[in-house]
N, C-alpha and C positions, 0 to 999 in steps of 0.2 A: 545532343551534341551541337555548337553554337555553328552559325553561319560564318562563310569566310567574308572578311572585311572587304577584300578585292579577290574577283574571279574574272578568268580571262579564258573566254572558252570558243574554240575553233576560229580564233584569230590571224586572217591572213591581212597583210598589208604590203604596198607597192610604193616604189619610186619610179614613176612613169610606167613602162611595161615591166620593169624587173622585180619579182616577188622578192621582197625581204623578210617576211615573215610568212609561214607555209602551215597554217593550221595549229596555232599554238595555244595549249591549254595549262593554265597555271592557276595555282589557289593560296592565297595569302590569309590565314587566321588572324582574329584579334592576339596581339601579345606575341606575334611570333618574330625571329628574322629569316627571311628567305632570300636565299641567293641564288642569282643566273650566273653561271661561269661559262666560258667558250672562248676559243681564239678570237683574234681580231676579225671582223667582219662577218661574224657567226649572226649577227642580227640582235646582239643584248641592248645597246644602245637604241635601236628602232623599236624593240618592245618597249623601253621606258617612254619614249616618246609618244608613241602609239597611244597608251594611257594618257597621257598629258593632251591628246586629241589632235597631234601634228608630226605625221600624217594619221588620218584618222583610219579604222580598221575598214577594208572594203566588204570581209566577209567576217562574221564571228560577231561575238559581244564582249565587251568591257562593262563589269557591273561593281558599283563602289557603296558598300552599306545597303546593299540589295537594290539600288538605282541603276539604272540602264545609263549609262555616260560615254556611250560608243560613240554618238555623233554630236556631242556638246562640244562647242566651241573651247579652246584651250583656258579662257578666262573665267569661264563659269566652273569648269572644273577645278582650277587653282582656287577658287572659294568654299569647295567641298571639304574642307580638313584634308586635302591631300598638298604636300610640299615637296619639291624636287630641288636636291642640289645637283645641278648638270655637271656632264663630262667637262674639263676643262675650265670648271670653276664659275666663269662668266661673273664675275664680282664688278662694280662699278669701279674702274681704277682711280677716276679722278676724285671720287666722294671719298669721306675719312669712313673710318670702320662704322663709327657710330652711326652714321648717314644711310651707310649700306645697310645696315640693322633694322634702322628707322623703314627702309624699303621694303624688307622682309615683312616689316608687320602690317605691312598696306591693306592687305586682304583679311588681316585678322577681324573677328567679329567681337564685341564686349571682350572681357577679360583686361587683364592690367599689364600694359606695356612695361613698366618697370618690373614686375614681376617676371615677364618673360626675357626680358635684359639680363636680369639677375641671374637666371637660370643658365644662360648663356654664357654669362661671365664666368660661374662656377663651372662649368664644364670646359671652358677654354680662358684661364686666367690671361694668358697674353693679350688674348683681344681686350680687355679691359686696360692694359698698360699700353695698348696701342689706339684707343678709342678715338684719338684726333689724328691720327695718321692717315695718310691717303691708301686706299687699298692696293694700288699700284706699288707702291714701296716696301710692301709685305713682302716675304719670303713665300715659296711656293705652300710650304707647309701651314703657314699662316693663312696664305689664302685660300686653303682648303678648309681649315677650321673656319674662316669669315663665310665660306659660302654654306657650310653647313648650319653655322649660327644663323645666317640668313634665313635658311629655309625653316628654322625651329621658331623663329619669331611669328610665325602667323599660328602657332600653337595646333601642329597637326595632328589628326587621328593615323595619318599613314606619310610615312618619311620615304622618299624616294630617293637612293643613292646611285650615282652614276660613277663608276670608276673613281671611287675617291681616294685611293693611293696611287693614281697614275703619275709617274713622275717624281714621287717622293721619295727621300731616303728612308732607309728602314727603320732609323730608329723613331722618325715621324709616322711614319707606317704605324708601327704599335701603338704611338700614340692616339692615332685616328681610330684604330679598332677597339683600342680599350675605351674612348667616348663612346662609339656607336654600342657597345655592350653595355656602359653605363646607363646611356638612355632608355635601351630595352628593359634592363631590371629593375633602376630604379624608378623612372617615369612611366613604366609599360606600356612605351612606345613600339607600336609595329612598324618594321623596317624591312623596305624590299631593296635588296642590294644588287647591282650589276658589277661584276667585278672580275679583271684579268688574273689577279693576285689570287689562284683558287687555293692555296694552302690558308692563308688568312681568311678568307672567306669561308669555307667549309669549316673550320675551326670555330668560327663566331655563330655560323647560322644553325637554325634549329633544324629546317631541312634545306634542299638545295636541288636546283636543275641544272643539266648539261644541254647547252644547246649548240648544235652543229648546222651549218648551213641553213639557218631560218628555222629549223625544226628541233621540239625537244627531242634529244637522244637519249636521255637517263633522268632519272630523278629518285629519292631517297632522302634518309637522314643525312646532315654534314657528316657524321662520324662513317656512314656506311658508303658514302660517296670518297671521303677519303681513304677507306680500304679497299675501293674497287683498283684492281690493277690497269682496266683500261682507262681510268681517269688518272691514277698514277702516273701511267708512261705519257699521257698526253701532255697533264696540265702541270706535274708536281716534280719532274725530273728534268726539268731546264726545257721540256719540247712544248709548253704553252700552246 
């Protein structure tokens, strides 16, 4: 059996004296889509940020490709073939689409910029049409595509996606999730997804974890979690 690409063991993280993560155990195997679902404030985004070193875990370990990255600074972690599309997109609004994508390639080592760019434009053709347009003038959905495209420009082995469907129209949400599936199936990219839209996330994911108040409350395949009555009542019937 292969080793996990990402392993999170016993991780606790704090904001001041407030525990945001309380002994989290999560594994992501190569080639998987794994999702974390949970209500607002459950600690999902904190977990994503802790993988990236800000905040750093106070207890437990985070390993990537077998290497302990728990206490590495964020810029070193981002050079290790991990890329993040953060919550709220955080594109550079005054830069063009093309310049945003160039920024994403800044940590890439070797490989062809033109090849990476072509893959992003194939995944999101609208970005090629908008390549000379400022990021801040794009629609919300286009900005989300740009945020994912910028992350892909570093040619990662692990893509971290934090709330990619947040605030988007249902049609655009379907486009985004279709692109994520395509990346996983065609490029064999491993994806760790934090998402409030539990239905889309669990339909897409090989495996999922349910987070409640900084702890993992449940885990299973995406299909298993979709069928659990407690998941359905809390996250799939308007109660998120």
